[in-house]
DRENMARRO-283381 format. One line per 10 residues: number of its first residue (from 1); their letters; for each residue x, y, z of N, C-alpha, C. Coordinates in steps of 0.1 Angstrom, whole numbers, plus 5000, padded with zeros to 4 digits. Layout:
NUM> A> X,Y,Z,X,Y,Z,X,Y,Z | ...
//
This chain:
1> XXXXXXXXXX> 3412,8515,2654,3422,8514,2640,3421,8498,2637 | 3419,8498,2624,3418,8484,2618,3432,8479,2618 | 3432,8465,2617,3444,8457,2616,3453,8462,2605 | 3448,8464,2593,3456,8467,2581,3462,8483,2583 | 3455,8491,2591,3460,8503,2594,3473,8502,2603 | 3470,8495,2613,3481,8492,2621,3494,8486,2616 | 3492,8478,2607,3502,8471,2601,3511,8482,2591 | 3502,8489,2585,3508,8500,2577,3515,8510,2584 | 3510,8513,2596,3517,8524,2605,3528,8517,2610 | 3530,8504,2613,3541,8498,2619,3551,8496,2608
11> XXXXXXXXXX> 3548,8495,2596,3557,8492,2586,3564,8507,2583 | 3557,8518,2583,3563,8530,2581,3572,8534,2593 | 3567,8530,2605,3577,8533,2617,3590,8525,2615 | 3588,8512,2609,3601,8506,2607,3611,8510,2596 | 3603,8516,2587,3612,8524,2577,3618,8536,2582 | 3611,8543,2590,3615,8555,2597,3626,8553,2607 | 3626,8541,2615,3638,8538,2624,3649,8533,2617 | 3648,8526,2606,3658,8524,2596,3665,8535,2591 | 3658,8545,2587,3664,8558,2581,3671,8566,2591 | 3666,8565,2603,3671,8573,2614,3687,8566,2616
21> XXXXXXXXXX> 3685,8553,2617,3699,8546,2620,3709,8550,2608 | 3704,8549,2596,3712,8552,2585,3718,8567,2588 | 3709,8577,2590,3713,8590,2592,3723,8593,2604 | 3721,8585,2613,3730,8584,2625,3744,8579,2621 | 3744,8570,2613,3757,8563,2610,3764,8573,2599 | 3757,8578,2590,3762,8589,2581,3767,8601,2588 | 3760,8605,2596,3765,8617,2605,3778,8614,2613 | 3778,8603,2618,3790,8599,2625,3802,8598,2615 | 3801,8594,2603,3810,8593,2593,3815,8607,2588 | 3805,8617,2588,3807,8630,2583,3816,8638,2595
31> XXXXXXXXXX> 3812,8634,2607,3819,8640,2618,3833,8637,2619 | 3836,8624,2615,3850,8619,2615,3857,8623,2604 | 3850,8625,2591,3857,8632,2581,3861,8647,2584 | 3851,8653,2589,3855,8667,2592,3866,8668,2603 | 3867,8659,2612,3879,8660,2621,3892,8658,2614 | 3892,8647,2603,3904,8646,2597,3907,8657,2587 | 3898,8663,2582,3901,8673,2573,3904,8687,2581 | 3899,8689,2594,3905,8699,2602,3919,8695,2606 | 3923,8684,2609,3937,8681,2614,3946,8684,2601 | 3940,8679,2588,3950,8680,2578,3951,8696,2574
41> XXXXXXXXXX> 3940,8703,2576,3941,8716,2573,3953,8725,2583 | 3950,8720,2594,3960,8727,2606,3974,8723,2602 | 3977,8711,2598,3991,8706,2593,3995,8713,2581 | 3987,8718,2572,3990,8723,2560,3994,8738,2564 | 3985,8744,2573,3987,8758,2577,4001,8758,2585 | 4004,8748,2593,4018,8749,2597,4028,8747,2589 | 4027,8738,2577,4037,8738,2569,4039,8750,2560 | 4028,8757,2558,4029,8769,2550,4036,8780,2560 | 4033,8779,2570,4041,8791,2582,4056,8788,2580 | 4058,8775,2582,4073,8772,2582,4080,8776,2568
51> XXXXXXXXXX> 4074,8773,2557,4079,8776,2544,4079,8793,2543 | 4069,8800,2548,4071,8813,2547,4082,8820,2556 | 4084,8814,2568,4095,8818,2574,4109,8815,2568 | 4109,8804,2562,4121,8802,2555,4124,8811,2544 | 4114,8813,2536,4115,8822,2526,4120,8836,2530 | 4113,8840,2541,4116,8853,2546,4131,8854,2551 | 4136,8844,2558,4149,8842,2562,4158,8843,2550 | 4156,8835,2539,4163,8836,2528,4164,8851,2522 | 4154,8857,2520,4153,8870,2516,4161,8880,2525 | 4161,8879,2538,4169,8886,2546,4184,8884,2545
61> XXXXXXXXX> 4187,8871,2543,4202,8868,2540,4206,8873,2525 | 4198,8873,2516,4201,8878,2504,4202,8895,2504 | 4194,8899,2512,4196,8914,2514,4208,8918,2521 | 4211,8910,2531,4223,8913,2537,4236,8911,2529 | 4236,8900,2520,4245,8899,2511,4248,8910,2502 | 4236,8915,2497,4236,8925,2488,4242,8938,2494 | 4239,8941,2506,4244,8953,2514,4259,8951,2515 | 4265,8939,2517,4278,8937,2519,4286,8939,2507 | 4281,8937,2495,4288,8938,2483,4289,8953,2479
//
C-alpha cells in the first residue's frame, strides 16, 4: 500500500470514528428524551384518570340529587 493510500485510509477512519462518536452522543440524548417523554406521558395519563374519576363522581352525585327531587 502506498503512503498516500494509507494516509487517505487513516483520514477516512478518523472521519468514521468522529461520526460514530457523534452518533453515540446523539443516541444518548434521544434515549434521555424518550425517558422524559415516557415519564411525562405516564403523568398525563395519571392526571387524566384522576379527572375521569372526578367527573364520574360528579355525575353520580347529580344523578343521586335528581332522584331525590
